[in-house]
Structures are given as structure tokens and as C-alpha cells.
GUNU-897954 format. One record per residue (C-alpha): x, y, z; residue number from 1; residue in one letter. Coordinates in nm, 2 decimals. Layout:
<rs>
X/Y/Z/NUM/A .
...
</rs>
This chain:
<rs>
-3.45/5.57/-3.48/1/M .
-3.63/5.28/-3.32/2/N .
-4.01/5.29/-3.28/3/T .
-4.12/5.24/-2.92/4/K .
-4.37/4.96/-2.87/5/Q .
-4.69/5.01/-2.67/6/T .
-4.86/4.81/-2.40/7/F .
-5.22/4.72/-2.48/8/S .
-5.50/4.51/-2.34/9/E .
-5.60/4.36/-2.67/10/S .
-5.93/4.20/-2.76/11/G .
-6.15/4.51/-2.74/12/I .
-6.03/4.72/-3.03/13/F .
-6.10/5.07/-2.89/14/N .
-5.84/5.33/-2.98/15/P .
-5.92/5.54/-2.67/16/R .
-5.87/5.24/-2.44/17/I .
-5.55/5.15/-2.62/18/L .
-5.41/5.50/-2.59/19/Q .
-5.48/5.53/-2.22/20/N .
-5.34/5.19/-2.15/21/T .
-5.03/5.27/-2.35/22/A .
-4.96/5.58/-2.14/23/L .
-5.00/5.40/-1.82/24/S .
-4.78/5.11/-1.93/25/A .
-4.50/5.34/-2.04/26/M .
-4.51/5.51/-1.70/27/A .
-4.46/5.17/-1.55/28/L .
-4.18/5.08/-1.78/29/L .
-4.00/5.41/-1.71/30/A .
-3.92/5.28/-1.36/31/S .
-3.72/5.00/-1.52/32/L .
-3.50/5.23/-1.73/33/A .
-3.17/5.36/-1.58/34/L .
-3.24/5.68/-1.76/35/S .
-3.44/5.82/-2.04/36/A .
-3.13/5.79/-2.25/37/Q .
-3.08/5.42/-2.18/38/A .
-3.25/5.33/-2.51/39/G .
-3.59/5.21/-2.64/40/T .
-3.77/4.97/-2.40/41/R .
-3.98/4.69/-2.54/42/A .
-4.33/4.67/-2.41/43/T .
-4.58/4.40/-2.37/44/L .
-4.93/4.32/-2.49/45/S .
-5.20/4.12/-2.30/46/S .
-5.46/3.89/-2.45/47/A .
-5.70/3.94/-2.16/48/L .
-6.00/4.17/-2.23/49/T .
-6.17/4.18/-1.89/50/T .
-5.97/4.11/-1.57/51/H .
-6.14/3.88/-1.32/52/G .
-6.39/3.73/-1.57/53/S .
-6.26/3.37/-1.53/54/H .
-6.28/3.29/-1.16/55/D .
-6.14/2.95/-1.07/56/K .
-6.33/2.90/-0.75/57/G .
-6.20/2.77/-0.42/58/P .
-5.88/2.57/-0.36/59/N .
-6.01/2.28/-0.13/60/P .
-5.79/2.22/0.17/61/M .
-5.78/2.01/0.49/62/T .
-5.62/2.12/0.81/63/S .
-5.33/1.88/0.75/64/A .
-5.23/1.96/0.39/65/R .
-5.35/2.08/0.06/66/T .
-5.47/1.79/-0.16/67/Y .
-5.41/1.85/-0.52/68/N .
-5.67/1.73/-0.76/69/K .
-5.39/1.67/-1.01/70/I .
-5.10/1.44/-0.96/71/L .
-4.76/1.61/-0.91/72/F .
-4.48/1.46/-0.70/73/P .
-4.24/1.67/-0.49/74/D .
-3.99/1.65/-0.78/75/S .
-4.21/1.87/-1.00/76/T .
-4.13/2.24/-0.97/77/Y .
-4.44/2.45/-1.04/78/M .
-4.60/2.77/-0.93/79/I .
-4.91/2.77/-1.15/80/D .
-5.24/2.58/-1.12/81/D .
-5.25/2.45/-1.48/82/G .
-5.49/2.70/-1.62/83/T .
-5.41/3.03/-1.80/84/A .
-5.64/3.33/-1.77/85/E .
-5.43/3.55/-1.98/86/D .
-5.14/3.54/-2.23/87/S .
-4.86/3.79/-2.30/88/I .
-4.65/3.89/-2.59/89/G .
-4.45/4.18/-2.72/90/L .
-4.65/4.46/-2.90/91/T .
-4.41/4.44/-3.20/92/S .
-4.21/4.16/-3.36/93/D .
-3.93/4.04/-3.14/94/G .
-3.79/3.80/-2.89/95/D .
-3.99/3.74/-2.57/96/L .
-3.81/3.58/-2.27/97/I .
-4.02/3.45/-1.98/98/A .
-3.89/3.26/-1.67/99/L .
-3.99/3.14/-1.33/100/N .
-3.77/3.11/-1.02/101/E .
-3.76/2.80/-0.81/102/F .
-3.57/2.67/-0.50/103/T .
-3.40/2.34/-0.52/104/V .
-3.56/2.07/-0.30/105/T .
-3.35/1.79/-0.14/106/P .
-3.28/1.51/-0.38/107/G .
-3.42/1.69/-0.68/108/N .
-3.13/1.89/-0.83/109/S .
-3.11/1.71/-1.17/110/T .
-3.36/1.86/-1.41/111/I .
-3.48/1.62/-1.67/112/T .
-3.77/1.80/-1.82/113/K .
-3.90/2.16/-1.88/114/V .
-4.27/2.18/-1.95/115/S .
-4.44/2.49/-2.10/116/I .
-4.81/2.56/-2.18/117/A .
-4.87/2.82/-2.46/118/W .
-5.13/3.09/-2.49/119/G .
-5.48/3.07/-2.33/120/T .
-5.80/2.88/-2.40/121/P .
-5.99/3.20/-2.35/122/F .
-5.81/3.36/-2.65/123/F .
-5.68/3.07/-2.85/124/P .
-5.43/3.16/-3.12/125/D .
-5.35/2.86/-3.35/126/P .
-5.09/3.06/-3.53/127/T .
-4.85/3.00/-3.24/128/L .
-4.84/2.63/-3.32/129/N .
-4.53/2.54/-3.51/130/G .
-4.32/2.83/-3.38/131/L .
-3.97/2.74/-3.26/132/S .
-3.86/2.82/-2.91/133/Y .
-3.56/2.77/-2.69/134/T .
-3.61/2.63/-2.34/135/A .
-3.35/2.75/-2.10/136/V .
-3.23/2.66/-1.75/137/I .
-3.03/2.93/-1.56/138/W .
-2.85/2.91/-1.22/139/S .
-2.87/3.18/-0.96/140/D .
-2.50/3.24/-0.86/141/P .
-2.56/3.45/-0.55/142/N .
-2.89/3.27/-0.45/143/G .
-3.09/3.59/-0.41/144/D .
-3.37/3.49/-0.65/145/G .
-3.29/3.78/-0.89/146/D .
-3.21/3.67/-1.25/147/P .
-3.02/3.98/-1.34/148/S .
-2.70/3.78/-1.29/149/D .
-2.84/3.44/-1.40/150/A .
-2.60/3.21/-1.58/151/V .
-2.73/2.98/-1.86/152/V .
-2.67/2.61/-1.76/153/L .
-2.85/2.45/-2.06/154/A .
-3.07/2.51/-2.36/155/T .
-3.29/2.29/-2.57/156/A .
-3.49/2.36/-2.89/157/P .
-3.87/2.30/-2.90/158/G .
-4.17/2.36/-3.12/159/T .
-4.50/2.51/-2.99/160/V .
-4.80/2.28/-3.01/161/A .
-5.15/2.27/-2.87/162/Q .
-5.14/2.64/-2.80/163/A .
-5.45/2.77/-2.62/164/G .
-5.53/2.43/-2.46/165/T .
-5.34/2.45/-2.12/166/D .
-5.15/2.15/-2.25/167/T .
-4.78/2.14/-2.13/168/F .
-4.52/2.07/-2.40/169/I .
-4.21/1.89/-2.27/170/D .
-3.85/1.95/-2.36/171/T .
-3.59/1.70/-2.23/172/S .
-3.28/1.80/-2.02/173/F .
-3.02/1.63/-1.81/174/N .
-2.89/1.93/-1.61/175/T .
-2.78/1.94/-1.25/176/T .
-2.84/2.26/-1.06/177/I .
-2.53/2.37/-0.87/178/P .
-2.70/2.66/-0.68/179/T .
-2.97/2.70/-0.42/180/T .
-3.21/2.86/-0.66/181/N .
-3.25/2.83/-1.04/182/F .
-3.46/2.97/-1.32/183/F .
-3.65/2.80/-1.60/184/V .
-3.80/2.96/-1.90/185/G .
-3.79/3.02/-2.27/186/F .
-3.70/3.25/-2.56/187/L .
-3.94/3.27/-2.85/188/I .
-3.95/3.49/-3.16/189/T .
-4.30/3.60/-3.24/190/H .
-4.50/3.85/-3.45/191/A .
-4.70/4.14/-3.33/192/A .
-5.04/4.03/-3.22/193/G .
-4.93/3.70/-3.09/194/Q .
-4.94/3.62/-2.72/195/H .
-4.73/3.31/-2.65/196/P .
-4.66/3.33/-2.27/197/A .
-4.95/3.17/-2.08/198/A .
-5.02/3.34/-1.75/199/L .
-5.20/3.20/-1.44/200/D .
-5.36/3.49/-1.26/201/K .
-5.53/3.31/-0.97/202/A .
-5.36/3.31/-0.63/203/N .
-5.02/3.42/-0.77/204/P .
-4.69/3.40/-0.59/205/L .
-4.53/3.74/-0.63/206/P .
-4.18/3.81/-0.76/207/N .
-4.13/3.46/-0.89/208/R .
-4.21/3.52/-1.26/209/S .
-3.99/3.74/-1.47/210/Y .
-4.00/3.88/-1.82/211/V .
-3.74/4.03/-2.06/212/A .
-3.72/4.08/-2.44/213/G .
-3.69/4.31/-2.73/214/G .
-3.59/4.31/-3.10/215/A .
-3.31/4.06/-3.03/216/T .
-3.33/3.86/-2.70/217/G .
-3.02/3.79/-2.49/218/D .
-3.05/3.49/-2.26/219/I .
-2.69/3.51/-2.15/220/N .
-2.72/3.86/-2.01/221/N .
-3.08/3.91/-1.92/222/L .
-3.02/4.28/-1.84/223/T .
-2.90/4.33/-2.19/224/N .
-3.24/4.34/-2.35/225/N .
-3.47/4.63/-2.47/226/D .
-3.69/4.53/-2.18/227/L .
-3.43/4.42/-1.91/228/P .
-3.53/4.13/-1.70/229/V .
-3.77/4.23/-1.42/230/A .
-4.05/4.08/-1.21/231/P .
-4.37/4.08/-1.41/232/I .
-4.53/4.30/-1.14/233/E .
-4.30/4.58/-1.25/234/S .
-4.48/4.60/-1.59/235/V .
-4.82/4.58/-1.44/236/G .
-4.88/4.21/-1.46/237/L .
-5.00/3.98/-1.18/238/V .
-4.97/3.60/-1.20/239/G .
-4.72/3.33/-1.28/240/N .
-4.61/3.18/-1.60/241/W .
-4.72/2.82/-1.69/242/L .
-4.36/2.70/-1.70/243/I .
-4.25/2.40/-1.49/244/R .
-3.95/2.18/-1.44/245/A .
-3.93/1.81/-1.33/246/A .
-3.64/1.65/-1.16/247/A .
-3.53/1.28/-1.17/248/G .
-3.26/1.05/-1.28/249/S .
-3.09/1.10/-1.61/250/A .
-3.23/0.78/-1.75/251/T .
-3.52/0.83/-1.99/252/P .
-3.87/0.73/-1.88/253/P .
-3.98/0.38/-1.99/254/P .
-4.15/0.35/-2.33/255/T .
-4.53/0.32/-2.28/256/P .
-4.67/-0.02/-2.35/257/T .
-4.99/0.00/-2.56/258/P .
-5.29/-0.16/-2.40/259/T .
-5.37/-0.47/-2.60/260/A .
-5.72/-0.49/-2.74/261/T .
-5.88/-0.79/-2.56/262/P .
-6.15/-1.01/-2.71/263/A .
-6.48/-0.85/-2.66/264/G .
-6.35/-0.49/-2.64/265/Q .
-6.64/-0.26/-2.70/266/L .
-6.49/0.08/-2.60/267/W .
-6.15/0.20/-2.49/268/Y .
-6.06/0.57/-2.44/269/N .
-5.69/0.53/-2.50/270/G .
-5.35/0.49/-2.33/271/D .
-5.20/0.72/-2.07/272/F .
-5.03/1.01/-2.25/273/N .
-4.79/1.12/-1.98/274/G .
-4.97/1.45/-1.92/275/V .
-5.16/1.42/-1.60/276/N .
-5.40/1.23/-1.37/277/G .
-5.71/1.32/-1.18/278/L .
-5.81/1.19/-0.84/279/N .
-6.01/0.87/-0.87/280/N .
-6.02/0.70/-0.53/281/E .
-6.21/0.60/-0.23/282/Q .
-6.09/0.54/0.13/283/D .
-5.74/0.65/0.04/284/D .
-5.53/0.92/0.21/285/D .
-5.81/1.17/0.17/286/I .
-5.99/0.98/0.45/287/G .
-6.23/0.71/0.54/288/A .
-6.56/0.75/0.35/289/G .
-6.42/1.01/0.12/290/E .
-6.42/0.97/-0.25/291/F .
-6.33/1.13/-0.59/292/A .
-6.49/0.99/-0.91/293/H .
-6.38/1.06/-1.27/294/V .
-6.65/0.99/-1.54/295/Y .
-6.59/0.98/-1.91/296/D .
-6.84/0.92/-2.19/297/D .
-6.88/0.64/-2.45/298/F .
-7.14/0.57/-2.72/299/I .
-7.32/0.24/-2.77/300/V .
-7.27/0.21/-3.15/301/T .
-7.47/-0.10/-3.21/302/D .
-7.85/-0.07/-3.27/303/A .
-7.94/-0.37/-3.05/304/D .
-7.71/-0.26/-2.77/305/G .
-7.43/-0.41/-2.57/306/W .
-7.41/-0.68/-2.31/307/D .
-7.13/-0.56/-2.08/308/V .
-6.92/-0.83/-1.90/309/S .
-6.65/-0.60/-1.74/310/S .
-6.55/-0.24/-1.70/311/V .
-6.22/-0.09/-1.60/312/Y .
-6.01/0.22/-1.55/313/S .
-5.63/0.28/-1.57/314/N .
-5.49/0.45/-1.27/315/N .
-5.16/0.59/-1.15/316/L .
-5.17/0.44/-0.80/317/A .
-4.95/0.39/-0.50/318/D .
-5.22/0.25/-0.27/319/T .
-5.32/-0.10/-0.18/320/N .
-5.63/-0.17/-0.38/321/V .
-5.88/-0.36/-0.17/322/T .
-6.19/-0.32/-0.39/323/G .
-6.35/-0.11/-0.66/324/A .
-6.68/0.07/-0.72/325/T .
-6.83/0.12/-1.06/326/W .
-7.11/0.32/-1.22/327/E .
-7.26/0.37/-1.56/328/I .
-7.48/0.68/-1.59/329/R .
-7.66/0.88/-1.86/330/Q .
-7.74/1.25/-1.89/331/G .
-7.45/1.39/-1.69/332/I .
-7.40/1.76/-1.73/333/S .
-7.25/2.04/-1.53/334/E .
-7.37/2.01/-1.17/335/G .
-7.60/1.72/-1.27/336/N .
-7.52/1.36/-1.21/337/G .
-7.79/1.24/-1.45/338/G .
-7.94/0.89/-1.41/339/T .
-7.76/0.58/-1.27/340/V .
-7.81/0.30/-1.52/341/V .
-7.61/0.04/-1.34/342/A .
-7.37/0.03/-1.05/343/S .
-7.20/-0.19/-0.80/344/G .
-6.89/-0.27/-0.58/345/M .
-6.65/-0.57/-0.57/346/T .
-6.39/-0.67/-0.32/347/I .
-6.21/-0.88/-0.58/348/T .
-6.12/-0.65/-0.87/349/P .
-5.86/-0.76/-1.12/350/T .
-5.56/-0.53/-1.07/351/V .
-5.30/-0.56/-1.35/352/T .
-4.99/-0.34/-1.42/353/P .
-5.02/-0.18/-1.77/354/T .
-4.65/-0.14/-1.82/355/G .
-4.68/0.23/-1.81/356/R .
-4.59/0.48/-1.54/357/S .
-4.58/0.86/-1.48/358/G .
-4.45/1.10/-1.22/359/F .
-4.27/0.80/-1.06/360/G .
-4.60/0.61/-1.00/361/V .
-4.70/0.28/-1.17/362/T .
-5.02/0.26/-1.37/363/E .
-5.26/-0.03/-1.30/364/F .
-5.57/-0.14/-1.48/365/M .
-5.84/-0.19/-1.21/366/V .
-6.11/-0.41/-1.37/367/E .
-6.45/-0.52/-1.24/368/V .
-6.52/-0.86/-1.40/369/P .
-6.82/-1.09/-1.41/370/D .
-7.09/-0.83/-1.50/371/L .
-7.42/-0.89/-1.68/372/A .
-7.54/-0.55/-1.78/373/V .
-7.73/-0.46/-2.09/374/H .
-7.70/-0.11/-2.24/375/L .
-7.96/-0.01/-2.50/376/D .
-7.85/0.09/-2.85/377/G .
-8.05/0.31/-3.09/378/S .
-8.33/0.05/-3.12/379/N .
-8.40/0.08/-2.75/380/G .
-8.33/0.44/-2.66/381/T .
-8.27/0.78/-2.83/382/S .
-7.97/0.85/-2.60/383/D .
-7.69/0.61/-2.67/384/T .
-7.43/0.81/-2.48/385/R .
-7.32/0.67/-2.14/386/Y .
-7.07/0.77/-1.87/387/F .
-6.84/0.53/-1.70/388/L .
-6.66/0.54/-1.37/389/N .
-6.45/0.27/-1.21/390/V .
-6.29/0.38/-0.87/391/T .
-6.03/0.18/-0.68/392/P .
-6.09/0.14/-0.31/393/I .
-5.78/0.18/-0.10/394/G .
-5.66/0.11/0.26/395/D .
-5.64/0.47/0.38/396/L .
-5.28/0.50/0.24/397/T .
-5.15/0.64/-0.08/398/G .
-5.36/0.78/-0.37/399/S .
-5.50/0.68/-0.71/400/S .
-5.54/0.90/-1.02/401/F .
-5.72/0.82/-1.34/402/D .
-5.46/0.86/-1.62/403/S .
-5.52/1.13/-1.88/404/S .
-5.53/1.02/-2.24/405/T .
-5.50/1.17/-2.59/406/G .
-5.67/0.87/-2.75/407/G .
-5.37/0.66/-2.85/408/T .
-5.49/0.30/-2.92/409/N .
-5.84/0.41/-2.85/410/A .
-6.13/0.19/-2.97/411/F .
-6.49/0.28/-3.03/412/G .
-6.66/0.61/-2.99/413/Q .
-6.56/0.87/-2.89/414/P .
-6.19/0.77/-2.92/415/P .
-6.05/0.97/-2.63/416/G .
-6.06/1.31/-2.80/417/N .
-6.38/1.49/-2.71/418/N .
-6.29/1.62/-2.36/419/K .
-6.64/1.54/-2.21/420/N .
-6.53/1.41/-1.87/421/A .
-6.67/1.50/-1.53/422/F .
-6.54/1.50/-1.17/423/F .
-6.75/1.44/-0.86/424/D .
-6.61/1.47/-0.51/425/S .
-6.76/1.63/-0.20/426/P .
-6.41/1.63/-0.04/427/F .
-6.28/1.85/-0.32/428/F .
-6.61/2.05/-0.33/429/L .
-6.70/1.95/-0.68/430/F .
-7.04/1.83/-0.79/431/D .
-7.02/1.67/-1.13/432/F .
-6.80/1.95/-1.26/433/A .
-6.67/1.94/-1.62/434/S .
-6.30/1.86/-1.61/435/T .
-6.26/2.16/-1.84/436/G .
-6.40/2.39/-1.58/437/D .
-6.13/2.65/-1.49/438/P .
-6.17/2.55/-1.13/439/A .
-6.04/2.21/-1.22/440/L .
-5.82/2.30/-1.51/441/G .
-5.81/1.94/-1.65/442/Q .
-5.94/1.96/-2.00/443/P .
-5.85/1.60/-2.08/444/Y .
-6.00/1.26/-2.15/445/D .
-5.93/0.97/-1.91/446/F .
-5.82/0.61/-1.96/447/S .
-6.10/0.36/-1.91/448/M .
-6.30/0.10/-2.11/449/G .
-6.59/-0.14/-2.15/450/V .
-6.57/-0.51/-2.25/451/N .
-6.86/-0.74/-2.36/452/G .
-7.05/-0.84/-2.67/453/T .
-7.30/-0.69/-2.90/454/V .
-7.65/-0.79/-2.81/455/T .
-7.79/-1.07/-3.01/456/G .
-7.46/-1.24/-3.08/457/G .
-7.29/-0.94/-3.22/458/G .
-7.28/-0.78/-3.56/459/G .
-7.01/-0.61/-3.76/460/L .
-7.00/-0.23/-3.74/461/T .
-6.77/0.04/-3.86/462/L .
-6.65/0.24/-3.55/463/Q .
-6.45/0.52/-3.70/464/S .
-6.26/0.64/-4.01/465/A .
-5.97/0.87/-4.09/466/A .
-5.76/0.99/-4.38/467/S .
-5.40/0.92/-4.30/468/I .
-5.08/1.05/-4.46/469/K .
-4.71/1.03/-4.38/470/R .
-4.52/1.36/-4.36/471/H .
-4.17/1.23/-4.41/472/G .
-3.97/1.15/-4.10/473/S .
-4.21/1.35/-3.87/474/T .
-4.46/1.06/-3.89/475/G .
-4.82/0.99/-3.99/476/I .
-5.10/1.23/-3.92/477/F .
-5.47/1.15/-3.93/478/D .
-5.76/1.37/-4.03/479/I .
-6.08/1.22/-3.87/480/P .
-6.36/1.14/-4.11/481/L .
-6.69/1.15/-3.91/482/P .
-6.94/0.88/-4.00/483/L .
-7.23/1.11/-3.92/484/T .
-7.28/1.49/-3.94/485/G .
-7.04/1.72/-4.12/486/S .
-6.80/1.53/-4.34/487/E .
-6.42/1.54/-4.29/488/G .
-6.21/1.73/-4.54/489/I .
-5.88/1.60/-4.67/490/E .
-5.68/1.91/-4.78/491/D .
-5.34/1.74/-4.86/492/R .
-5.22/1.67/-5.21/493/A .
-5.14/1.33/-5.34/494/G .
-5.30/0.98/-5.30/495/A .
-5.53/0.93/-5.01/496/D .
-5.53/0.64/-4.76/497/T .
-5.85/0.58/-4.57/498/I .
-5.82/0.39/-4.23/499/L .
-6.14/0.21/-4.13/500/M .
-6.18/0.08/-3.77/501/T .
-6.43/-0.20/-3.69/502/F .
-6.57/-0.33/-3.37/503/N .
-6.44/-0.68/-3.42/504/N .
-6.13/-0.85/-3.56/505/N .
-6.14/-0.85/-3.94/506/I .
-6.05/-1.18/-4.11/507/T .
-6.13/-1.10/-4.47/508/N .
-6.22/-0.82/-4.71/509/V .
-6.38/-0.87/-5.05/510/G .
-6.35/-0.56/-5.26/511/T .
-6.32/-0.18/-5.23/512/A .
-6.47/0.07/-5.47/513/I .
-6.45/0.45/-5.48/514/S .
-6.66/0.71/-5.66/515/T .
-6.34/0.87/-5.78/516/C .
-6.04/0.67/-5.89/517/G .
-5.92/0.32/-5.81/518/N .
-5.93/0.17/-5.46/519/A .
-5.69/-0.09/-5.32/520/T .
-5.74/-0.28/-4.99/521/V .
-5.44/-0.32/-4.76/522/R .
-5.39/-0.45/-4.40/523/P .
-5.46/-0.20/-4.13/524/G .
-5.27/-0.10/-3.82/525/R .
-5.41/-0.39/-3.63/526/D .
-5.67/-0.67/-3.67/527/T .
-5.96/-0.42/-3.62/528/H .
-5.86/-0.19/-3.90/529/T .
-5.85/-0.19/-4.29/530/V .
-5.66/0.05/-4.51/531/L .
-5.80/0.16/-4.85/532/V .
-5.55/0.33/-5.08/533/K .
-5.70/0.57/-5.34/534/L .
-5.44/0.61/-5.60/535/G .
-5.59/0.89/-5.81/536/S .
-5.76/1.09/-5.54/537/A .
-5.54/1.39/-5.63/538/A .
-5.75/1.43/-5.95/539/Q .
-6.07/1.44/-5.74/540/C .
-6.02/1.78/-5.56/541/S .
-6.35/1.96/-5.52/542/G .
-6.55/1.64/-5.49/543/Q .
-6.71/1.43/-5.22/544/N .
-6.56/1.08/-5.24/545/I .
-6.75/0.78/-5.12/546/T .
-6.54/0.46/-5.04/547/V .
-6.73/0.13/-4.99/548/T .
-6.59/-0.20/-4.86/549/L .
-6.78/-0.51/-4.95/550/S .
-6.75/-0.87/-4.82/551/G .
-6.60/-0.77/-4.49/552/V .
-6.59/-1.07/-4.24/553/M .
-6.49/-1.08/-3.88/554/D .
-6.37/-1.35/-3.65/555/D .
-6.72/-1.42/-3.52/556/Q .
-6.85/-1.51/-3.87/557/G .
-7.04/-1.18/-3.92/558/N .
-7.03/-1.02/-4.27/559/T .
-7.12/-0.68/-4.39/560/G .
-7.01/-0.37/-4.58/561/S .
-6.89/-0.03/-4.48/562/A .
-6.91/0.31/-4.64/563/T .
-6.72/0.64/-4.57/564/V .
-6.78/0.97/-4.74/565/T .
-6.54/1.26/-4.72/566/Y .
-6.45/1.58/-4.90/567/G .
-6.13/1.60/-5.11/568/K .
-6.03/1.97/-5.14/569/L .
-5.66/2.03/-5.18/570/I .
-5.55/2.35/-5.01/571/G .
-5.85/2.39/-4.78/572/D .
-5.63/2.43/-4.47/573/V .
-5.91/2.56/-4.24/574/N .
-6.16/2.29/-4.37/575/A .
-6.43/2.55/-4.44/576/D .
-6.51/2.39/-4.78/577/G .
-6.35/2.66/-4.99/578/T .
-5.99/2.73/-5.10/579/V .
-5.92/3.10/-5.08/580/N .
-5.69/3.37/-4.92/581/G .
-5.78/3.25/-4.57/582/K .
-5.59/2.93/-4.63/583/D .
-5.29/3.12/-4.77/584/I .
-5.29/3.35/-4.46/585/K .
-5.28/3.05/-4.23/586/I .
-4.98/2.90/-4.40/587/I .
-4.79/3.24/-4.41/588/R .
-4.85/3.28/-4.04/589/Q .
-4.71/2.94/-3.97/590/T .
-4.42/2.92/-4.22/591/A .
-4.14/2.85/-4.19/592/P .
-4.19/2.56/-3.96/593/A .
-4.14/2.18/-3.92/594/Q .
-4.46/1.98/-3.94/595/T .
-4.61/1.86/-3.62/596/N .
-4.94/1.74/-3.48/597/S .
-5.07/2.10/-3.44/598/G .
-5.00/2.23/-3.79/599/N .
-4.99/1.93/-4.03/600/F .
-5.29/2.05/-4.23/601/R .
-5.06/2.34/-4.34/602/D .
-4.81/2.09/-4.49/603/D .
-5.01/2.04/-4.81/604/L .
-4.73/1.85/-5.00/605/N .
-4.65/1.64/-4.70/606/A .
-4.28/1.71/-4.72/607/D .
-4.26/1.77/-4.34/608/R .
-4.19/2.14/-4.39/609/K .
-4.43/2.43/-4.40/610/I .
-4.31/2.69/-4.64/611/N .
-4.39/2.88/-4.96/612/L .
-4.43/2.56/-5.16/613/S .
-4.75/2.50/-4.97/614/D .
-4.87/2.84/-5.07/615/V .
-4.81/2.74/-5.43/616/V .
-5.04/2.43/-5.38/617/V .
-5.32/2.66/-5.25/618/V .
-5.27/2.89/-5.55/619/R .
-5.32/2.60/-5.79/620/R .
-5.66/2.52/-5.63/621/H .
-5.78/2.86/-5.53/622/E .
-6.15/2.91/-5.59/623/G .
-6.24/2.55/-5.56/624/Q .
-6.51/2.44/-5.32/625/S .
-6.70/2.13/-5.22/626/L .
-7.06/2.09/-5.35/627/P .
</rs>
């Protein structure tokens, strides 16, 4: 006899609440059953504890059209706003199927990508990362928008990553839709207590999102599931899944071209990552005199400060750029624009294609040259964090969007990874709002940079450090090693390789020494970086290791040394400074899985697989801790 699952609003563990909710949910589910004898029906569990506690705010409009703050062309099929307020899963182990219904628009019948966001930032569940899923495209043979007769057109495997961040994970397709309507979704096998399906509950479109599932999910006959396919409203849910599809030609997108590090680069937040863009424009199609500004933060890392010669932003733009405004501020916070340190406007910006594109739009670097701005470092101010905006001015046509970035090819601090950006636009009714605000739903960093020289002719400084390791064919994954504050912890077994990034091009390195084991200097990833290989670091578990480079010389004739300290603690998956059962639990919840950017700390032996062999590594070091 099968055990019936229960529906629960998880988060507040109150047996009375759980019991009452279960009775209500089973009554809802009874309406889906053909009869009481039809078999056991799977039920669902919600991660949301208090409905309505995450208000997104208004959706700004004009009388002519709705202006999206985010960049999506007509070829993107979506019914969500990019932010999950809840996430849904089965109450017991099993297969969950979630899908959205769309109507084919003219010229957009070939689906090239399915994008899915997993879980919710309000209740993040890192154990979802690494789970395998199957993305599915179905046709609607009779065009009635009901998936009970849906036919599978294509499937593709995927791996959950960045769960609980509202980040969409892409799966590639090349599938032509032969019917008026179609469905896009996924099947995922998950454990009780996990909530993989992200749900947008604000301003929902009813009867467009569907759910099915059970002990063994059937994507070929969606009615042949313990929970037969039905609109989510039928099981007491309101909202739409964060599942999207993109149409285009079958040719793959162009390979992104890394932004070259120019001479005098002081800070760069990183290349466009293909995820999104946020309005960054003035006098474009939002109207004369209207503007939208994106600000992101950088730190002046040299004590004597910087002399800035140019600033720039990378924008996905289809407008004619006629000028650019720029600002450098300090002290920006939610609803507070802080203080303007320097600002200006030019009618002769330098506009250069970056070689990248997204959503069918070309990316351009819009640079304001010929500046002479001094920014104080720690010798002149206690606050060395600044915020930059460079906004293209248009000709009342088209739009411009500052490209999102994940920090690829970033330089300086922070390297495109701290999500401390702000959005200011009276047109869109935002007054210096954090881009992570649910009303914006854009928890990203944005591509922009600063060029110039270090005050007083420069100086050689260490900008950042990381412990890097290759995990077989899946690639190299970095653990950041902060230069100040809490130390980074390397939990993977084997030899360590430390990547040091400097502010200038390095021409020579003298020697490297380590407080534990031998150190060997090797060329870095580019002219700004140096690698130090620590051959015997595996014997140093449970110690703080200090690595020192001496005789470092840059292309400006500066010399100096650099020191990085980090903790070596094999098996410390959660980086809490102790190896114990918590680390084993994390691995068991992830395994078996392929290594990816979201779970690589679990792959302790760096063999690109997370399995029981990694548990063995923890067992060998259980009880160790850092001093």
C-alpha cells in the first residue's frame, strides 16, 4: 500500500498548521481524481511561510506600452517577472513535472533555448545544486492550451545550478513548434523537503502554469502520473513558473570576446554573461528628458588614490549614441543617492563594439575619455568605495541596457561578484533602488570600468587572490582568498595552486616561499597574474598557510612583494573551519552528481564527480579544525 503524501506550507514547523493545511490540500486534490479508487495522488509542498510578505511594488507603465526594466525581445517566451516568491516540491521523494503554456508568435517557431530558475532567494536550498533534470518541449495537438494531450517534441538534460538566486539556467534546443500553442517545462527527481520549482506569485497569468508528478514521472502521457497534469490553481497555488523559452535561428550564438585589459586599467567589473541587461539610457525611446541609470561599486585599492583618465560601460544597445553622461558617487544606499564626487557629459564618447551580443542586440563599450579626476585612497579618506555610472545618450529611438556580468575577466575590487548595484530612474519610479530589490528582480553586477593611473606614478599592489584547481574535463574552479577579513578556506585534497592578480602587468618574479611546503612560481592566466604551485600542501591540512612573493616587478618599473594567507582544511565543505558530520551531510545530499560551479567544493578529490569517495575524504580528516 502506498503512503499518501501531504501538502504543507513548510518553514514554520507547527504540527497543527501542517495538519490543517494537509486536510485542505487533500480536499483540493480530490477534485483532480476521477474517483477515490483512481489511486494514490501525489501532493505538493510550498517553501513559502507567509503569503504576501514579499511585495514587488508597482509595474511602471506609459499609455503607449509597458517598458520592461529588463531586456527581452519578442522572441523570448515568458510569463514571469524574474523573481520567485515561493518554490514548490513534492512532499515525498519523487518526480516533479512543471510546465508553462505559450502561444507561438510570428517568426518565432524554432525554440533554441529553454531557461529555468530554481528555488527562491527567500528560502535558498543549496542542496538543489547539482541535481539532474530533463528540460522538455511539448506540442499542443488540438491547440486548446490543455497539456493533457501534449506530445513531447524534444528533451535535453541539464544540471541545477545557482538555486535560490533567480538565475536562469539555459538548456539548448533546436526544435520547431508545429502547432499554435506549445508547452515548456522540466522533470526533476528530488527528495522530500526540497522545493525545486520556482514560482512567481506577483500579477500571475491564470491557467498558464501546470504541474504533475509522483513516484515515477511520465512526460509522454502527462495524465499518467500520481498527480495528473492540471493547472496549478487546481492544487491551491497562484502564480507562474520561472520557465522560459527563446526562439531564433538554429545557429549557435557567437562566442563572447573577452574585453582586453587596456594599459592603465584600474577596475573592470567583468564581461557580459548572457543573462540579462538593465535600462541604462537617456533620451531614448522612453522619451526626451527621461533617463535610467545603473550604478555599480568599485574600491580604490591604492593608498594614494587614483587619477582617472576615462570611464566606460558596456551596453546592449540598438540606439544611435549621440553622447554620454557619467557620474562617480560615494555612499549610495537604498533610496539614497549619496554624494556626487565627479560628473559630466560629453557629445563625443568613444563607442566601440565589444564583439559580444545578446538577445539579438550588439554590445558596445561607451567610453568617456580625456578625464582628469582624482579619487582618494585610504591615505585621503576612510571610504574608498565609489559607485560609477556611464549612460549613453540616444536620439529618441531604440534602447540601451547595461550588460549583466558574473565577473569573467574582471580586474580590481570587487571583481563583479558582490551584487551591490543600484538603479535610479524617475520614469520607472525607482529612486536609487538596489537591483536585488524584488521590485526590480535583477540581483546582478553590471559591466563597466575605470581607466587611469595610480596617484604618484603608480605602485605595485596585489588586487585579489584565489586557490584554483582543475576538476577533470569539467574545468577549473576558483575559491576566492580574501586579502582582508576572514580568510578563505581550501577544502580540496591534493596540491594547491594560488592565483595572484596585480594592478599592473608583471614582468618578473623573484622567489616564492610558503609556511608549509615548497612553492614554485609559474606564469598566470594573463600578464597581470602569477601562479604559485604548493606541491606539499596536502600535508598541511588544519593549518593557515602564508604564501609570499618577493622581487615582483611590473612594466612601470615598480617592485614589491605580495602575501596571501589562507586556511587549508581538507573536507571542510561548508568552510566553517571544522571538518565534521555537517560536511558529510552536504555531500550525501548532493551525490551522485557531476561537478559544476555550484557544487565544486563537494568534489574533494577533484575527479569531476561527487560521490561516496568524497565522503571517505571527509572521514579521513574528521575532527580537524583551523587554529
